[in-house]
C-alpha positions in Angstrom: 2.9 47.8 22.5 2.6 45.5 19.5 1.5 47.3 16.2 -2.1 47.1 15.1 -1.9 49.6 12.3 -1.2 48.1 8.9 -2.2 49.0 5.3 -4.6 46.4 3.9 -3.4 44.4 0.8 -6.1 43.3 -1.6 -5.6 39.6 -2.3 -7.4 38.0 -5.2 -5.0 35.1 -5.0 -5.8 34.0 -8.5 -2.2 33.2 -9.6 -2.1 29.8 -11.4 1.1 29.7 -13.4 2.1 25.9 -13.4 3.7 25.3 -9.9 5.5 28.6 -9.6 5.0 30.1 -6.2 2.4 33.0 -6.0 4.4 36.2 -6.1 1.7 38.0 -4.1 2.0 35.4 -1.3 5.8 35.6 -1.4 5.6 39.4 -1.2 3.3 39.1 1.9 5.7 36.7 3.6 8.6 39.1 2.8 6.8 42.0 4.5 6.6 40.3 7.7 5.0 37.4 9.6 1.6 39.0 9.9 -0.3 41.3 7.3 -3.8 42.7 6.8 -5.5 41.4 3.7 -8.9 41.7 1.9 -10.2 38.6 0.1 -12.6 38.5 -2.9 -15.6 37.4 -0.8 -16.7 38.0 2.8 -17.7 40.8 5.1 -14.4 42.0 6.5 -10.6 42.2 6.3 -8.5 39.6 7.9 -5.0 39.0 9.3 -2.8 36.7 7.3 -0.1 34.8 9.2 2.7 33.6 7.0 5.7 32.4 9.1 6.0 28.7 10.3 6.1 29.8 14.0 3.2 32.1 13.7 1.0 29.5 11.8 1.9 27.0 14.5 0.8 29.3 17.3 -2.5 30.2 15.6 -3.3 26.5 14.8 -2.7 25.2 18.3 -4.0 28.2 20.4 -7.7 27.6 21.4 -8.1 31.3 21.5 -8.3 31.2 17.7 -11.7 29.5 16.9 -13.0 28.1 13.6 -16.4 27.4 15.2 -16.9 31.2 15.7 -17.1 31.7 11.9 -20.2 29.6 11.5 -23.1 31.7 10.4 -20.8 34.6 9.5 -20.0 35.9 6.1 -16.3 35.2 6.6 -13.5 36.3 4.4 -12.8 33.6 1.8 -11.9 32.7 -1.8 -15.1 31.2 -3.0 -18.6 32.7 -3.5 -20.3 29.7 -1.5 -18.6 28.6 1.7 -17.2 25.2 0.9 -17.7 23.8 4.4 -20.9 22.7 6.0 -21.6 24.6 9.3 -21.4 21.3 11.3 -18.3 20.0 9.5 -15.4 18.7 11.5 -13.4 21.5 9.6 -15.2 24.3 11.5 -15.7 22.7 15.0 -13.5 23.3 17.9 -12.5 21.1 20.9 -14.2 19.6 22.7 -16.9 19.1 20.1 -14.4 18.4 17.3 -12.5 16.1 19.7 -15.6 13.8 19.6 -15.7 13.7 15.8 -11.9 13.6 15.4 -11.7 10.7 17.8 -14.1 8.6 15.7 -12.4 9.5 12.5 -8.9 9.0 13.9 -9.9 5.4 14.8 -10.4 4.9 11.0 -7.0 6.2 10.0 -4.6 4.7 12.6 -1.3 3.5 11.1 -2.4 0.0 11.6 -5.7 0.5 9.8 -3.9 2.3 6.9 -1.4 -0.4 6.6 -4.2 -2.8 6.4 -5.8 -0.7 3.6 -2.5 -0.5 1.7 -3.1 -3.7 -0.3 -6.5 -2.3 -1.5 -4.7 1.0 -2.5 -2.0 -0.9 -4.3 -4.6 -3.0 -6.2 -6.5 0.2 -7.4 -3.1 1.7 -8.5 -2.1 -1.4 -10.3 -5.4 -1.8 -12.1 -5.3 1.8 -13.3 -1.8 1.5 -14.5 -2.6 -1.7 -16.4 -5.5 0.1 -18.1 -3.1 2.9 -19.0 -0.5 0.5 -20.5 -3.3 -1.3 -22.5 -4.5 2.0 -23.9 -0.9 2.7 -25.0 1.0 6.0 -25.4 0.4 8.8 -25.5 -2.0 8.7 -22.5 -3.3 11.4 -20.1 -2.0 10.7 -16.6 -4.7 12.8 -15.1 -7.5 10.8 -16.6 -5.8 7.5 -16.0 -4.4 7.9 -12.6 -4.9 11.2 -10.7 -8.6 11.6 -11.1 -9.7 8.0 -10.5 -7.3 6.9 -7.8 -8.4 9.0 -4.7 -12.0 8.7 -5.6 -11.9 5.0 -6.2 -9.8 4.5 -3.1 -12.1 6.4 -0.7 -15.2 4.8 -2.4 -13.6 1.4 -1.9 -12.8 2.2 1.7 -16.3 3.5 2.4 -17.7 0.5 0.4 -19.7 2.8 -1.9 -21.6 0.7 -4.5 -19.8 0.8 -7.9 -22.8 2.1 -9.7 -22.9 5.3 -7.5 -19.2 6.2 -7.8 -19.4 8.5 -10.9 -22.3 10.5 -9.6 -20.5 11.2 -6.3 -17.4 12.3 -8.3 -19.5 14.8 -10.3 -21.2 16.2 -7.2 -17.8 16.7 -5.6 -16.4 18.6 -8.6 -19.6 20.9 -8.6 -19.0 21.7 -4.9 -15.4 22.8 -5.4 -16.0 25.5 -8.1 -15.0 29.1 -7.5 -17.3 30.3 -10.3 -19.7 33.0 -8.8 -22.5 31.7 -11.2 -22.1 28.2 -9.7 -23.2 29.1 -6.2 -26.6 27.5 -6.1 -25.2 24.5 -8.0 -22.6 23.9 -5.4 -25.1 24.3 -2.5 -27.4 21.6 -4.3 -24.4 19.3 -4.7 -23.5 19.6 -1.0 -27.1 18.8 0.0 -27.2 15.8 -2.4 -24.0 14.4 -1.0 -25.2 14.6 2.6 -28.5 13.0 1.7 -26.7 10.1 0.1 -24.7 9.3 3.1 -27.5 10.0 5.5 -29.3 7.2 3.9 -26.3 4.9 4.1 -25.3 5.4 7.7 -28.2 3.6 9.4 -27.8 0.7 7.1 -24.1 0.4 8.2 -25.1 0.7 11.9 -27.6 -2.2 11.4 -25.3 -4.4 9.2 -21.6 -3.3 9.8 -19.0 -4.5 7.4 -15.2 -4.0 7.3 -15.4 -0.5 5.7 -14.5 2.8 7.1 -18.1 4.0 7.5 -19.0 0.8 9.5 -15.9 1.4 11.6 -17.0 5.0 12.4 -20.6 4.1 12.9 -19.8 1.4 15.4 -16.9 3.2 17.2 -17.3 3.8 20.9 -17.5 7.4 21.9 -14.7 9.0 24.1 -15.3 8.7 27.8 -18.4 10.7 28.9 -19.4 11.8 25.4 -22.3 10.9 23.2 -21.7 8.6 20.1 -22.0 10.5 16.8 -25.4 10.8 15.3 -26.3 9.6 11.9 -26.2 13.2 10.6 -22.7 13.8 12.0 -21.5 10.6 10.4 -23.0 11.7 7.0 -21.2 15.0 7.3 -18.0 13.2 8.2 -18.4 10.9 5.1 -18.8 13.9 2.9 -15.7 15.6 4.4 -13.8 12.5 3.6 -15.0 12.3 0.0 -14.3 16.0 -0.5 -10.9 16.0 1.0 -9.8 12.8 -0.6 -10.7 13.9 -4.1 -9.5 17.3 -3.6 -6.1 17.1 -2.4 -4.8 13.7 -3.5 -6.0 14.2 -7.1 -4.0 17.5 -7.4 -1.0 16.1 -5.6 -0.6 13.1 -7.8 -0.6 15.3 -10.9 1.6 17.9 -9.4 4.2 15.4 -8.2 4.1 13.6 -11.6 4.6 17.0 -13.4 7.5 18.1 -11.2 9.3 14.7 -11.8 8.6 14.7 -15.5 10.1 18.2 -15.8 13.1 17.2 -13.7 14.5 14.1 -15.5 17.6 13.8 -13.3 15.6 13.6 -10.0 13.3 11.2 -11.6 16.0 8.9 -12.9 17.6 8.9 -9.3 14.3 7.8 -7.8 13.8 5.0 -10.5 17.2 3.7 -9.5 16.3 3.5 -5.9 12.6 3.3 -5.1 13.4 3.1 -1.4 14.0 6.8 -1.5 10.3 7.5 -2.5 8.8 8.1 1.0 11.5 10.7 1.9 11.4 12.3 -1.5 7.6 12.5 -1.2 7.8 14.6 1.9 10.0 17.2 0.1 7.7 17.2 -2.9 4.7 17.8 -0.6 6.5 20.7 1.2 7.5 22.3 -2.1 4.3 22.1 -4.1 1.9 25.1 -3.8 -1.1 22.8 -3.9 -3.8 25.5 -3.7 -4.5 29.2 -4.2 -4.5 31.6 -1.3 -5.9 30.5 2.0 -8.7 28.2 3.4 -10.9 28.5 6.4 -10.2 31.4 8.8 -10.4 31.5 12.6 -11.7 34.3 14.9 -9.7 35.6 17.8 -11.7 35.0 21.0 -9.6 37.5 23.0 -6.7 40.0 22.2 -3.7 37.9 21.3 -0.2 38.8 20.2 1.1 36.8 17.2 4.7 37.4 16.1 4.7 40.9 17.5 1.3 42.0 16.1 -1.7 42.5 18.4 -4.8 40.7 17.0 -8.0 41.9 18.7 -10.9 39.8 19.8 -13.4 39.3 17.0 -11.0 39.8 14.2 -10.5 37.1 11.4 -7.2 35.3 11.1 -6.1 33.3 8.1 -2.9 31.2 8.0 -0.9 30.3 5.0 0.5 26.7 5.0 2.1 27.5 1.7 4.3 30.3 3.0 5.0 28.3 6.2 6.4 25.5 4.0 8.7 28.1 2.5 9.9 29.7 5.7 13.7 30.0 5.4 14.0 29.9 9.2 12.9 26.3 9.0 13.7 25.2 5.5 17.1 26.7 4.2 17.0 27.7 0.5 13.1 27.0 0.7 12.4 27.7 -3.0 14.7 24.9 -4.1 13.3 21.4 -4.5 15.9 19.2 -2.8 14.9 15.5 -2.7 17.9 15.0 -0.3 16.7 17.6 2.2 16.7 16.3 5.8 13.1 15.8 6.8 11.4 18.3 9.0 7.6 18.3 9.5 5.9 20.4 6.8 2.4 21.9 6.9 0.8 20.5 3.7 -1.7 18.5 5.8 -2.3 21.4 8.1 -1.3 21.6 11.8 -2.8 21.6 15.3 -6.4 20.8 15.9 -7.3 20.7 12.2 -4.3 18.6 11.0 -5.6 16.3 8.2 -6.8 13.1 9.9 -6.5 11.1 6.7 -2.9 12.2 6.1 -1.7 8.5 6.7 -4.1 7.5 3.9 -3.0 10.3 1.6 0.7 9.4 2.1 -0.1 5.7 1.4 -2.0 6.6 -1.8 0.8 9.0 -3.1 3.6 6.6 -2.2 1.6 3.7 -3.9 1.0 5.9 -7.0 4.5 7.2 -7.3 6.2 3.9 -6.7 3.9 2.1 -9.1 4.3 4.8 -11.8 8.2 4.8 -11.6 8.4 1.0 -11.4 5.9 0.3 -14.2 7.0 3.2 -16.6 10.7 3.9 -15.8 11.2 5.9 -19.0 7.9 7.9 -18.7 8.2 11.4 -20.3 5.9 14.3 -21.2 4.3 13.9 -24.6 4.0 17.7 -25.0 6.2 20.7 -24.1 6.1 21.6 -20.4 4.8 25.1 -21.3 1.9 23.6 -23.2 0.5 21.7 -20.1 -2.9 23.3 -19.4 -3.5 24.3 -15.7 -6.8 24.7 -13.7 -7.9 28.3 -13.3 -11.4 27.7 -12.2 -11.1 26.4 -8.6 -9.0 27.1 -5.5 -6.6 24.3 -6.4 -3.5 24.2 -8.4 -3.1 21.2 -10.7 -2.6 20.4 -14.4 -5.9 19.6 -16.2 -4.1 17.2 -18.5 -0.8 15.5 -18.4 0.0 13.7 -21.7 2.7 11.2 -21.2 4.5 8.7 -23.4 6.9 5.8 -22.7 
């Protein structure tokens, strides 16, 4: 009979030392593929699955439900649950299939290829501004923060006068500060109201933008089209996800290459290598603290030799899956020549990030543009003096002063 008795490990998951891997996560992965943990917030303990095979099983098996956590005080890292109860991030098939179908139409490879010139224009404009400002310049301010936000606002066709306010609301929502709970809830409501007003306008007068594409998309066979409210939630999810991950990743990738001059010089010599190098950088970077949204087991299920009972919470770690030696030999080495194998940075299974093609296009455009425009870019301060975020669930440098 698979074991169910395990001691519980308290996991604050508050490690934020540059881009070092969290020793607590590493220790859990070393213990075995499934552990019992207690997170800072929430009503109960949870299982944590750390191996690539285990994470893959939990993320594709419909017996593990995200929808079942709605309305529950689920184990988590932040005081206020970040997701809206009706968000695509906490719906299961077939309901999520409806929303994902519409969102997926917006992010097909062809659509993203068509968006690439717009992304390149935003990157080019931001790098021109940085060059005009002259060294030293903060790469976070000049590129990482504005690029994802401007890109998603451009693609949703958000009026330029509203873009700064949306950025501020997004940042308020992502805080882990226990005192900011009401503030985060207010920000979430304000973002929803903003897009709830915009959706009917786009239905009446559709343009070429993402919101119009989603508002006028035909529903899958035999299903209702998305309501205005569902589309507003979808738009908020896009704004959040876009700002959240791409901003961190641009800074993290730049930091890694700025602190590894040989790897950077090799890429400058051959920019064709950027897309493959990007996949290894994405695998390697611990882009967040701890874990995200859990699932609940709908029936007794065995995962990697451990029995998980119906009703129990299950978290997965994409970070440890990306460092699983069974899949990635010498996983703690950054090897830009590594043969590509799918990583889990964009999730897996039914909640794999739909906008991953757009994120890749943004990161590729940012990295290629940066290396081509500033081939001799270097840090303007010592690597150990770079300040890192400690206030949110993310891992990223707050500032990255560079010179050229």
